[in-house]
C-alpha positions in Angstrom: 169.7 39.2 80.8 170.1 39.4 84.6 167.5 41.3 86.5 168.7 44.0 89.0 166.7 46.0 91.4 166.5 49.7 90.5 168.9 51.6 92.7 167.7 54.4 95.0 168.3 57.9 93.8 171.4 59.4 95.6 170.7 62.6 97.4 173.7 64.4 96.1 172.6 63.7 92.5 169.0 65.0 93.2 170.4 68.2 94.7 173.0 68.6 91.8 170.2 68.3 89.3 168.2 71.2 90.9 171.4 73.3 91.3 172.3 72.9 87.6 169.0 73.3 85.9 167.1 75.6 88.4 164.0 75.5 90.5 161.4 74.8 87.9 160.2 71.9 85.7 162.4 71.8 82.6 159.3 71.1 80.4 156.5 73.3 81.7 158.4 75.7 83.8 156.1 75.6 86.9 157.8 76.3 90.2 156.3 73.6 92.4 157.7 70.5 94.1 160.1 68.8 91.6 161.3 65.3 91.0 164.6 64.1 89.4 163.7 62.3 86.2 166.0 59.9 84.3 166.1 60.4 80.6 167.2 56.8 79.9 165.3 54.4 82.2 166.8 51.7 84.4 165.9 48.7 82.1 167.6 50.5 79.1 170.7 51.1 81.2 170.8 47.5 82.3 170.4 46.3 78.7 173.2 48.6 77.4 175.6 47.6 80.2 175.0 43.9 79.5 175.9 44.0 75.8 178.3 41.3 74.8 181.8 42.2 73.8 183.4 39.8 71.4 180.7 37.3 72.2 181.5 37.4 75.9 178.9 38.5 78.5 180.2 40.9 81.2 180.5 39.6 84.8 177.4 40.2 86.9 179.0 42.6 89.3 180.6 44.6 86.4 177.3 44.6 84.5 175.4 46.1 87.5 178.1 48.7 88.3 178.1 50.0 84.7 174.3 50.1 84.6 174.3 52.2 87.8 176.9 54.6 86.5 174.9 55.1 83.3 171.7 55.5 85.1 172.8 57.8 88.0 174.9 60.4 86.3 174.3 64.1 85.7 173.9 63.7 81.9 171.0 61.3 82.4 168.8 63.4 84.7 166.6 66.5 84.5 164.2 68.2 86.9 160.5 67.6 86.1 157.3 68.4 87.9 155.2 65.4 89.1 152.8 65.7 86.1 155.5 65.9 83.4 157.5 63.1 85.1 154.5 60.8 85.0 153.7 61.6 81.4 157.3 61.0 80.5 157.7 57.7 82.3 154.5 56.1 81.2 154.9 55.3 77.5 151.1 55.1 76.9 151.1 58.9 77.0 152.6 60.3 73.8 152.7 63.9 75.2 156.3 63.7 76.4 159.0 61.8 74.5 162.6 61.1 75.2 163.6 63.1 72.2 161.6 66.1 73.5 163.2 65.9 76.9 166.7 65.6 75.4 166.1 68.6 73.2 165.0 70.7 76.3 168.1 69.5 78.2 170.4 70.3 75.3 169.1 73.8 75.1 169.3 74.3 78.8 173.1 73.4 78.9 173.7 76.2 76.4 172.7 78.9 79.0 175.6 80.6 80.7 174.1 80.3 84.2 173.6 76.5 83.8 177.1 76.1 82.4 178.5 77.9 85.5 176.8 75.4 87.7 178.0 72.5 85.5 181.7 73.7 85.9 181.1 74.0 89.6 179.8 70.4 89.6 183.0 69.2 87.8 185.1 71.0 90.4 183.1 69.5 93.3 183.5 66.0 91.9 187.2 66.3 91.4 187.8 68.0 94.8 185.9 65.2 96.5 182.4 65.1 97.9 182.0 64.6 101.7 180.4 61.5 103.2 180.6 59.5 100.0 183.5 57.1 100.9 182.3 53.6 101.5 185.5 52.5 103.3 184.8 51.8 107.0 186.8 51.0 110.1 185.9 48.0 112.2 183.6 50.2 114.4 181.7 51.5 111.3 183.3 54.9 110.9 184.3 56.3 107.5 188.0 56.0 106.8 188.0 59.1 104.5 186.2 62.3 104.7 185.9 62.9 100.9 185.8 60.7 97.8 186.6 61.8 94.2 184.5 60.6 91.3 186.3 61.4 88.1 183.8 59.5 86.0 181.0 61.7 87.3 183.1 64.8 86.4 183.7 63.5 82.9 180.0 63.0 82.0 179.0 66.8 81.5 182.4 67.8 79.9 181.0 67.6 76.3 178.5 70.4 77.2 181.3 72.6 78.4 183.6 71.9 75.5 180.7 72.6 73.0 180.1 75.9 74.8 183.7 76.9 74.2 183.5 75.7 70.6 180.5 77.8 69.8 181.7 80.9 71.7 179.2 80.8 74.6 182.2 80.5 77.0 185.4 82.4 76.5 187.3 82.5 79.8 190.5 80.6 80.4 189.6 76.9 79.7 192.6 75.6 81.7 191.2 74.9 85.3 193.0 73.4 88.2 191.1 71.7 91.0 192.9 70.9 94.3 191.8 67.9 96.3 193.5 68.8 99.6 196.1 66.0 99.6 198.9 68.0 97.9 197.9 66.8 94.4 195.5 68.5 92.0 193.7 67.9 88.7 194.3 69.8 85.5 191.0 70.2 83.5 190.9 71.4 79.9 187.3 72.6 79.7 187.5 73.3 76.0 188.3 69.8 74.9 187.8 67.6 77.9 191.0 65.9 79.2 191.4 65.6 83.0 194.9 64.7 84.4 196.2 64.2 87.9 199.3 66.2 88.9 201.7 66.2 91.9 203.5 69.3 90.9 203.6 72.7 92.6 200.1 74.2 92.6 201.7 77.7 92.5 203.7 76.9 89.4 200.9 75.1 87.7 198.5 77.9 88.3 200.6 80.4 86.3 198.6 79.8 83.1 195.5 78.4 84.7 192.6 79.4 86.9 192.2 77.6 90.2 188.7 76.4 90.9 186.8 77.7 93.9 183.3 76.5 94.9 180.5 78.9 94.1 177.4 79.4 96.1 174.7 77.0 95.0 171.1 77.7 94.2 168.6 77.3 97.0 167.3 73.7 97.0 163.6 73.6 95.8 160.8 71.8 97.5 161.0 68.2 96.5 158.0 66.1 95.7 157.5 62.8 97.5 156.3 60.2 95.0 152.8 59.0 95.9 152.2 55.3 96.9 152.0 53.1 93.9 154.1 55.2 91.5 157.0 53.0 90.4 159.6 54.7 88.2 161.2 52.6 85.5 
C-alpha cells in the first residue's frame, strides 16, 4: 500500500463546515474555537481508494486523487471543539466513537436550517467557487476566475433527498443553478440527478426555481492546533 502525506485542510471546506453545522461543537455544544474534524481518517481513505478492482491495483496518481476526494468532502467532516476532536482522533479514548459522531451528523442534517445551508453549498459548488482553478498562465496568473466541482456537490445530495422523502422539505425540488457561461445545471433535489444544460434559462425556469446565494453564517473563531498534535 503506497504511503501518501496527509493533505492540508482546504480553507473553503473548513468554512463550509462551520456554515453548514453552525458555530458550536457538534458533540458538546460549546461555543468556543472550533476545528474541522474528519469522520473517516486519512489512512482509512487511502486504504479504501487503493482497493484492487478485478485484481488490478489503481495507478498511484488515481489512488491519491480518490483518497483526497474521499477525505476532503463535506460528507466526511464535522465541527468539533479541540477537546472532542482530540478524544475522537485518539483511539485510546473510548469516549467518542465514529458511530457516535456519525449519529450526531445524521441528526444534524435533518434540521431545516442545516438543510438550507446544504442546498446553498450545492448551488455554490455548481456555480463555481472563486480562486480554485489551478490552470495558470506563463506569468502565474489564474486562467479562470471560478471552478465548478460537481463531485463535491453530489456528496451531500442523499441528505437532501432523504429530507424530501420524509417530508422535512416540501418546496419545489427542481432547482436550476447558472454558472455564468450561458449554461446551467438542473438539480433534482428529491432524488439526486444533476445535469448540464445549454437551453434557455428563461424557458427551463418555468417549472423550476433558480438558485440564488444565501447569506452565510458568521465564521466562528477557529482553533489553531497546538504543536505536536498530528491528526490522522
